[in-house]
Structures are given as structure tokens and as C-alpha cells.
N, C-alpha and C positions, 0 to 999 in steps of 0.2 A: 238399632243398627240398620243403616240403609244398605242398598244393594252393593254400592261401591265398597263399603267397609267389609261386607260379607265376602265379596270376591277377594279383596286384599288379604283378609285373614286366612281364607282358604288356600290361596296360592302361596303366600308367604310361609304359612305353616307347613305345607307340603314340601316346598323347596328346602326349608330348614331341616326337616326330618330326613330327607334324602341325603343332604349334605353331611350331617353329623353321623348318621348311621354308616354310610359307606367309608367315610374318612377314618373313623375310629373303630372299625370292625375288628382288627387284630387284637386290640386291648381288651375288647369284650370277650373274645375267644379265650384269652389267657385267664381272665377273671372267672369265666365259667369252668374252666378246667381246674383251677385252683380250688373251687368249691365242690367239685365233683366227688362223690363217695369213693370212686375207684382211684382217686389221687391224680395229681397233675400229669405225671409222665405216662401213666397207663391210659389216661384220657386222650393222649396224643402229644403232650408236651408242646414244643414249638413247631411241630409238623402240621401242615395244612391249616394255618391260622385264618385262612379265608373260607374254610368249610362252613357252609350255611349261608353264604352271602346272597344267593338268589332269593331265599325267603325273606331276608332282611330288606332287600331292594324292593320286593313286591309289596311288603307291608308298611314300609316307612312313610311313603308319601301320603296315602289315604288316612293312616292313623294319626299322623301329626296334623294334617289338615282338619280332620274331625275334631281333634283336641282343641285347636286354637279357635275354630269357628264356635264351638260350644263355650269355650272359656270367655271369649270376647262378648258373645251374645248374652251370657249369664251376667257378666260384669255390667254390661250396659243396662240390662233389665233391673238388676238389683240396686244399681246406683241411681236410677232415674227417680225413684220415689220411696217413701216409707222410712222406717227406722234405719235400714241399711244404707241409706243415701248419705248419712253423716260421715264426715272425713275420719273421725276417730274409730269408726267400726269398719274401715276399709279392709283391714286384714281378714275379717270374718267374710266379707264379700269375696275376697280373693281365694280364701279357703274353699268356700262353697262352689265357686266357679271352677277352680282347679279340680275339685273332687268330681263334679259332674262331667267335666271335660275328660278326665281319666276313664270314667265308666263308659262313656261313648267311644273313646279311642280304643279301649281294650276289646271291644267287640270285633275290631279288625286286628289289633296287635297280638292278642293271645294265641290264635292258631299259628301265626307266623313265628312267634317267639318260641313256642314249644318245638317246632320243627328246627328252628335255627340252633337252639341250645343242644338238642339231641345230635345234630350234625356236628357241632363244635366238639362235643364229647365223644363222638364216634367218627373220626375223620375218614375212615376207610369206607363208610357208607355214603351214598349219594343223597342229596336233598330229596329227590323224587322217591327213593325207596323208603326213607324215614317218614315222609308225608303219608305214603300208603300204609305203613305200619301203624302210625299214630291214628289214622282214621279207622283202621281195622280194630285196634285194641281198645281204644277208649275215647270218651268225649273230651274235647279241649278243656284245658284247666282254667276254668273261670276264676279260680282263686287268685290268678295273677292280678286281677282288679283290686283285691283286698290288699295285696302287697304294694301296689303302685300308688294307691291313694295317700297313704301316710307320707310318702316321699314328696308328692306334690303339695301336700298340706304344709310342709316345711319350706320347700323350694320357692313356690310362687309368691306367697305373702312376703318372704324375705327379699326376693328379687324386686317386687314392687316397692317395698319399703326403702331399699338401698337406692333405687332410681329416684324416688321422691326426695330422699335425703340429699343426694347429689344435685338434684335440680334446685333445691332450696339454696344450696351453697353457691352454685355458679349463676343462678338467676335466669337460665334459659334452657330450652329443650336439650336433652342429652344427645350426644352423637352416638352412632351405632356401636362404636368400639367401647364406649362407656357403659352402655346397656349390656354389652358382652362381658365386660369385667364384673359387673353386678351379677350376671348369670353364672359366671365361673365360681364366684365366692358362695353364692346361694346353693349352687349345685354340690360343692364340696362339703358344706355343712350338712345338707340333707342326706348326702351319700353316706357319711360316717354314722350319723344317727340311725339310719335305717339298714345298715349292713346286716345285722342278725336276721331281719326279715328277708333280705335278699338271699342269704345263705339258705334259709328254709325254703324259699321259693325255688331255688335251683335244685335242691335235694328232691322236692316234690315233682318237679318237671322231669327230672332225669330218672325217677323211680320207675320200676317195672309195675305194670298193671297188676293189682291184687295184693301188692305188698303193703305193710303197715305205713310206710312213708307215703305211698301213693294215695292213701286215704285222705291226705290233706289236712290232718288235724295239727294245726300250727304249734300249739304248746308242746305236744308230744315230740314233734320234729326238733324244736328248739332244745327241749330237755335232753333228747338223745345226742344232739351235737355237743351240748355242754358236758354231758356225762362222759362222752368218749374223747372229746378234744379240748374241753375246758373253754375258758374265755377267748383264747386265741382261735378256737374253732368257730365261735360265734361271730368273730370279726375277721374270719379268713377272707383274703382277697380285698380287704378294706382299702389298702394303699392303691392297688390297680383300679379299684372301683372309684375311689375319690379322684384319682388322676383322670380316669376315663370320663367321669361325669363333670369334673371341673372344666376340662378342655371341651367336653361336649356341650356344657352349658354356655361356654364362651361362643362356640360356633353356632349352636342351635338358637339361642336367644339373640345373639348378635345378628345372625343371618335373618331371623324373623323380623327383628326391628328394622333392619336395612331394607329388605324387600317390601315390608309393610309400608314404610315411609315413602319409598319410591312409587308404589302403586296409588298411594293417597295424595 
């Protein structure tokens, strides 16, 4: 990857991240409150659906930029030579690139997401107060990386495959709206498959320090949700999540493709 491609990935990723996070923030708030242990209405209902937006705005550009720079660099390196250069193993390359990209991006995303979700579930508190409380009480939840990687393992190989399939059918480079449609479908599939992990992540992030849930033992959290709320509990918020991520995938990957293409 040369300097021009690096800058294009950096800027396009950051712009895409800001665009999708700020546009779809209300849907994310509703999903968080649906998954909250205290229940939707006690967590705030439809009141203050923009609570936590400052932390989202601060974290979205650098985390998305970091993800795409890492993703494109890894793809470029792995596809250049060796066994992973073969076309039939491209999904493996995309999985590895997406996983590494998520790990790097989560170094920025995790602190802002913890503050954002706690503000969404406690609309009467300010972002600043929740940030101070989080820093006082505990270390940021690095487990978020564990939850996000499976999502990217599904979404990005599927997105790349759908783009390749569409390219073969029409015989020329996809337009940005077509890349966006592929992103929407890939996002919806990945969102549904990984909803139980998202429920567990939300429970852990909203848990009080020192509680059993806050320990971050994923199987225990999932078992507790299944025991108390059954299968519907494990897939709580799946419809808003699929809607949010499908529309988000359309905006995020469509915007990335458009800006990236303009800069190159």
C-alpha cells in the first residue's frame, strides 16, 4: 500500500464512521435500552435518545479510520504473496484483515462505547459525569474486542464476496450505491447471527463494578439471559439491531467506497 492509498483509507474510513454513527445514533440508543437489565422504560424509553452522542462523535472518526487502514494494509500484504494470495482463499484473507482491524480500532472504540452506552441507559446523567465514574470505578472493558471480531468475521468476507459476485455479473467496477447495498445485506446477516453476543456485551458494559455480570464471563452471562428470558432474551433487540446495522452498513460501506474512490 502506497502513501496515497493509505491516506485515502484513513480519510474515507474516518468520514464513513462519523457519518453512520451520528446519523443512526437514536436507533442505537433504543437497542441499548431494550437490552438493558433494568428494562426499556426504566432505562429511559424514548426520552433523551441522543444521550451519549458526544462520546460517539469523538470516537467514531479515529476508530473507523484505524480499522480501514489496518484492514486495507493487511489485505494488501496477505494478497501480495504466499498461499493467501490465491483467489479461492480470499475469504480467509478478509477474515484475518477484519479481525486485526477490529483489534486496532477497539483500542479507541472501547472507552467511548462504554461511556456512550452508560449514558444511553442513564439519560439523566451527563457524558462527562459518566466518564469520570467509569475511570474511577474500573478499567475499560477490553472484552468489547472479543464481541466485535465475530461480527466482522461474518460481515466483511460476505461484503467482499457480494461485491465480487456483482462485479462478475455486470463486468465492470461497482458503483458506490451497489457497494452500499452489499454492505447492507452483509451487515443484516452478521447482525442477526451475533445478536446473543451483543446482548452479553451490553449486559457486561452496563453492569456495576464487582457484580457477577461485570466479571465478563461470557458463557455465564449468556446462560443467565437464557435462564431468565429464554431464546427471546438472547435475541432481544435483534430487529432494531438488524435495522440499525443494515442501514448503517449501507451508509458506512457506501460512504467509504465513495470517498475512497474520489481520493484515488
